[in-house]
OpenMM code with the backbone's topology and positions (N, CA, C; nanometers):
from openmm import Vec3, app, unit

residues = "UNK UNK UNK UNK UNK UNK UNK UNK UNK UNK UNK UNK UNK UNK UNK UNK UNK UNK UNK UNK UNK UNK UNK UNK UNK UNK UNK UNK UNK UNK UNK UNK UNK UNK UNK UNK UNK UNK UNK UNK UNK UNK UNK UNK UNK UNK UNK UNK UNK UNK UNK UNK UNK UNK UNK UNK".split()
positions = [
    Vec3(0.5545, -0.2188, -0.6958),
    Vec3(0.5760, -0.0965, -0.7687),
    Vec3(0.4397, -0.0315, -0.7908),
    Vec3(0.4249, 0.0889, -0.7510),
    Vec3(0.2985, 0.1600, -0.7597),
    Vec3(0.2964, 0.2449, -0.8865),
    Vec3(0.2023, 0.2154, -0.9743),
    Vec3(0.1919, 0.2885, -1.1005),
    Vec3(0.0761, 0.3889, -1.0996),
    Vec3(-0.0099, 0.3855, -0.9993),
    Vec3(-0.1150, 0.4846, -0.9848),
    Vec3(-0.2238, 0.4770, -1.0894),
    Vec3(-0.2674, 0.5926, -1.1367),
    Vec3(-0.3827, 0.6019, -1.2256),
    Vec3(-0.3534, 0.5564, -1.3684),
    Vec3(-0.2273, 0.5485, -1.4060),
    Vec3(-0.1954, 0.5089, -1.5433),
    Vec3(-0.2467, 0.3682, -1.5707),
    Vec3(-0.2135, 0.2747, -1.4832),
    Vec3(-0.2567, 0.1363, -1.5060),
    Vec3(-0.4019, 0.1139, -1.4675),
    Vec3(-0.4530, 0.1923, -1.3763),
    Vec3(-0.5949, 0.1789, -1.3410),
    Vec3(-0.6842, 0.2147, -1.4588),
    Vec3(-0.6416, 0.3080, -1.5434),
    Vec3(-0.7210, 0.3450, -1.6599),
    Vec3(-0.7296, 0.2302, -1.7602),
    Vec3(-0.6333, 0.1372, -1.7562),
    Vec3(-0.6376, 0.0192, -1.8419),
    Vec3(-0.7040, -0.0993, -1.7728),
    Vec3(-0.7461, -0.0821, -1.6492),
    Vec3(-0.8126, -0.1871, -1.5749),
    Vec3(-0.7184, -0.2907, -1.5160),
    Vec3(-0.5930, -0.2528, -1.4914),
    Vec3(-0.4940, -0.3484, -1.4420),
    Vec3(-0.4673, -0.3370, -1.2930),
    Vec3(-0.5227, -0.2412, -1.2262),
    Vec3(-0.4919, -0.2193, -1.0851),
    Vec3(-0.3806, -0.1167, -1.0724),
    Vec3(-0.3450, -0.0848, -0.9486),
    Vec3(-0.2448, 0.0200, -0.9309),
    Vec3(-0.1105, -0.0326, -0.8817),
    Vec3(-0.1029, -0.1557, -0.8326),
    Vec3(0.0213, -0.2095, -0.7786),
    Vec3(0.0594, -0.3384, -0.8498),
    Vec3(0.1878, -0.3510, -0.8837),
    Vec3(0.2409, -0.4722, -0.9441),
    Vec3(0.3463, -0.5308, -0.8515),
    Vec3(0.3494, -0.6616, -0.8406),
    Vec3(0.4503, -0.7311, -0.7628),
    Vec3(0.5303, -0.8190, -0.8578),
    Vec3(0.6622, -0.8012, -0.8582),
    Vec3(0.7493, -0.8757, -0.9473),
    Vec3(0.8203, -0.9857, -0.8694),
    Vec3(0.8321, -1.1019, -0.9322),
    Vec3(0.9027, -1.2129, -0.8697),
    Vec3(0.9788, -1.2891, -0.9780),
    Vec3(1.0923, -1.3417, -0.9410),
    Vec3(1.1725, -1.4199, -1.0338),
    Vec3(1.1309, -1.5651, -1.0234),
    Vec3(1.0796, -1.6193, -1.1325),
    Vec3(1.0414, -1.7597, -1.1366),
    Vec3(1.1549, -1.8393, -1.2005),
    Vec3(1.1942, -1.9503, -1.1432),
    Vec3(1.3058, -2.0281, -1.1981),
    Vec3(1.2833, -2.0726, -1.3423),
    Vec3(1.1607, -2.1088, -1.3774),
    Vec3(1.1352, -2.1540, -1.5144),
    Vec3(1.1525, -2.0409, -1.6155),
    Vec3(1.1226, -1.9179, -1.5763),
    Vec3(1.1432, -1.8042, -1.6659),
    Vec3(1.2920, -1.7720, -1.6801),
    Vec3(1.3668, -1.7850, -1.5723),
    Vec3(1.5105, -1.7608, -1.5780),
    Vec3(1.5787, -1.8647, -1.6671),
    Vec3(1.5395, -1.9905, -1.6550),
    Vec3(1.5983, -2.0973, -1.7368),
    Vec3(1.5599, -2.0788, -1.8832),
    Vec3(1.4348, -2.0439, -1.9100),
    Vec3(1.3911, -2.0215, -2.0483),
    Vec3(1.4663, -1.9040, -2.1104),
    Vec3(1.4883, -1.7988, -2.0360),
    Vec3(1.5642, -1.6842, -2.0857),
    Vec3(1.7094, -1.7199, -2.1125),
    Vec3(1.7688, -1.7989, -2.0248),
    Vec3(1.9070, -1.8419, -2.0435),
    Vec3(1.9211, -1.9282, -2.1682),
    Vec3(1.8324, -2.0249, -2.1854),
    Vec3(1.8373, -2.1126, -2.3023),
    Vec3(1.8114, -2.0344, -2.4303),
    Vec3(1.7163, -1.9418, -2.4271),
    Vec3(1.6874, -1.8591, -2.5447),
    Vec3(1.8074, -1.7727, -2.5817),
    Vec3(1.8715, -1.7133, -2.4839),
    Vec3(1.9878, -1.6295, -2.5093),
    Vec3(2.1027, -1.7080, -2.5694),
    Vec3(2.1264, -1.8281, -2.5175),
    Vec3(2.2329, -1.9123, -2.5718),
    Vec3(2.2003, -1.9536, -2.7147),
    Vec3(2.0757, -1.9897, -2.7413),
    Vec3(2.0350, -2.0310, -2.8759),
    Vec3(2.0490, -1.9162, -2.9756),
    Vec3(2.0093, -1.7965, -2.9379),
    Vec3(2.0208, -1.6807, -3.0268),
    Vec3(2.1678, -1.6477, -3.0535),
    Vec3(2.2512, -1.6529, -2.9499),
    Vec3(2.3937, -1.6236, -2.9671),
    Vec3(2.4607, -1.7272, -3.0571),
    Vec3(2.4287, -1.8533, -3.0380),
    Vec3(2.4884, -1.9589, -3.1215),
    Vec3(2.4421, -1.9467, -3.2658),
    Vec3(2.3150, -1.9203, -3.2866),
    Vec3(2.2629, -1.9059, -3.4227),
    Vec3(2.3288, -1.7882, -3.4941),
    Vec3(2.3406, -1.6766, -3.4266),
    Vec3(2.4030, -1.5595, -3.4872),
    Vec3(2.5494, -1.5810, -3.5186),
    Vec3(2.6228, -1.6457, -3.4292),
    Vec3(2.7649, -1.6680, -3.4550),
    Vec3(2.7864, -1.7731, -3.5626),
    Vec3(2.7011, -1.8758, -3.5692),
    Vec3(2.7124, -1.9749, -3.6765),
    Vec3(2.6826, -1.9134, -3.8120),
    Vec3(2.5839, -1.8270, -3.8184),
    Vec3(2.5524, -1.7598, -3.9447),
    Vec3(2.6679, -1.6701, -3.9886),
    Vec3(2.7235, -1.5940, -3.8955),
    Vec3(2.8355, -1.5058, -3.9294),
    Vec3(2.9561, -1.5870, -3.9746),
    Vec3(2.9815, -1.6984, -3.9100),
    Vec3(3.0917, -1.7844, -3.9501),
    Vec3(3.0693, -1.8451, -4.0872),
    Vec3(2.9478, -1.8846, -4.1157),
    Vec3(2.9149, -1.9440, -4.2456),
    Vec3(2.9321, -1.8411, -4.3574),
    Vec3(2.8835, -1.7197, -4.3354),
    Vec3(2.8964, -1.6137, -4.4368),
    Vec3(3.0433, -1.5781, -4.4578),
    Vec3(3.1188, -1.5638, -4.3504),
    Vec3(3.2592, -1.5244, -4.3653),
    Vec3(3.3435, -1.6370, -4.4248),
    Vec3(3.3052, -1.7616, -4.4076),
    Vec3(3.3817, -1.8716, -4.4666),
    Vec3(3.3630, -1.8786, -4.6175),
    Vec3(3.2558, -1.8222, -4.6695),
    Vec3(3.2293, -1.8235, -4.8122),
    Vec3(3.2895, -1.7036, -4.8845),
    Vec3(3.3424, -1.6081, -4.8102),
    Vec3(3.4016, -1.4885, -4.8699),
    Vec3(3.5505, -1.5112, -4.8943),
    Vec3(3.6026, -1.4426, -4.9934),
    Vec3(3.7475, -1.4460, -5.0128),
    Vec3(3.8114, -1.3502, -4.9130),
    Vec3(3.9413, -1.3617, -4.9004),
    Vec3(4.0124, -1.2760, -4.8053),
    Vec3(4.0029, -1.1295, -4.8473),
    Vec3(4.0097, -1.1040, -4.9755),
    Vec3(4.0026, -0.9657, -5.0246),
    Vec3(3.8642, -0.9058, -5.0007),
    Vec3(3.7591, -0.9844, -5.0144),
    Vec3(3.6248, -0.9332, -4.9883),
    Vec3(3.6050, -0.9009, -4.8407),
    Vec3(3.6609, -0.9829, -4.7545),
    Vec3(3.6421, -0.9607, -4.6119),
    Vec3(3.7218, -0.8420, -4.5611),
    Vec3(3.8310, -0.8089, -4.6289),
    Vec3(3.9103, -0.6919, -4.5876),
    Vec3(3.8432, -0.5659, -4.6385),
] * unit.nanometer
topology = app.Topology()
chain = topology.addChain("A")
for resn in residues:
    res = topology.addResidue(resn, chain)
    for name in ("N", "CA", "C"):
        topology.addAtom(name, app.Element.getBySymbol(name[0]), res)
């Protein structure tokens, strides 16, 4: 991907090459699952402490 003078002004060069690394894909997958589980457990915990009338 050619970014031209924008990135050259920051001293990064003008061309970037992107590649998918397996360790980054696995880390992203594990992080996403952990965040989803944490959020759903918290929501379940909060809703279990509420009465039915409060939740409606």
